[in-house]
C-alpha positions as CSV (number, residue, x, y, z in Angstrom):
1,M,0.0,0.0,-0.3
2,S,2.7,2.0,0.7
3,T,4.1,2.0,-2.7
4,W,0.8,2.9,-4.4
5,V,0.4,6.2,-1.9
6,R,3.9,7.3,-2.8
7,Q,2.6,7.0,-6.4
8,V,-0.8,8.5,-6.3
9,H,1.7,11.1,-4.4
10,R,4.1,12.1,-7.2
11,W,0.9,12.1,-10.0
12,L,-1.1,14.3,-7.6
13,S,1.9,16.7,-7.4
14,I,2.2,17.1,-11.5
15,A,-1.7,17.3,-11.5
16,F,-1.3,20.5,-8.9
17,T,1.6,21.9,-10.5
18,V,-0.1,21.9,-13.9
19,T,-3.4,23.6,-12.1
20,V,-1.2,25.9,-10.4
21,I,0.7,26.7,-13.9
22,A,-2.9,27.0,-15.7
23,N,-4.0,29.8,-13.0
24,F,-0.8,31.6,-14.0
25,V,-2.1,31.3,-17.6
26,A,-5.3,32.5,-17.3
27,R,-4.7,35.5,-14.7
28,G,-2.5,36.5,-17.8
29,L,-5.0,36.3,-20.4
30,G,-7.7,38.3,-17.9
31,E,-10.1,37.3,-15.2
32,P,-10.5,33.1,-15.2
33,P,-13.1,31.4,-14.5
34,L,-14.2,30.6,-10.5
35,W,-13.6,26.9,-11.8
36,L,-10.3,27.4,-12.6
37,V,-9.3,29.3,-9.9
38,Y,-10.4,26.8,-7.7
39,S,-9.1,23.8,-9.3
40,P,-5.9,23.8,-7.6
41,L,-7.3,23.0,-4.2
42,V,-8.2,19.3,-5.2
43,P,-5.1,17.6,-5.5
44,L,-3.9,20.0,-2.9
45,F,-6.0,18.5,-0.3
46,L,-5.6,15.2,-1.7
47,L,-1.8,15.5,-1.5
48,L,-2.2,16.9,2.2
49,F,-3.9,13.5,3.1
50,S,-1.1,11.2,1.2
51,G,1.7,13.4,2.4
52,L,0.5,12.9,6.2
53,Y,0.1,9.2,5.6
54,M,3.8,9.1,4.2
55,F,5.0,11.2,7.0
56,M,3.5,9.0,9.9
57,L,4.7,5.6,8.5
58,P,8.3,5.7,10.2
59,Y,6.3,6.6,13.5
60,A,3.5,3.6,13.3
61,A,6.5,1.5,11.9
62,R,8.5,2.1,15.4
63,W,5.2,2.2,17.4
64,R,4.4,-1.4,16.1
65,S,8.0,-3.0,16.5
66,G,8.3,-1.2,20.2
67,R,4.6,-2.4,20.9
68,R,5.5,-6.1,19.9
69,A,8.8,-6.2,21.6
70,S,6.7,-5.2,24.6
71,M,4.8,-8.1,24.0
72,R,7.4,-10.6,24.0
73,A,9.0,-9.5,27.2
């Protein structure tokens, strides 16, 4: 599952970058539509959750291994 989350996180970062670039281009051409202005928020929130998951993986692994070690004693 960790590999899958990392791959999704990478693709979400590409989607986020593309939507931000599209926003800058649209602003350069005039007032962009609201759907384009708010479009980076979707991948941004998904990046938040996948990033938090990956951030917590080492702590969860350490917690699980410590718990197993204390159960063996």
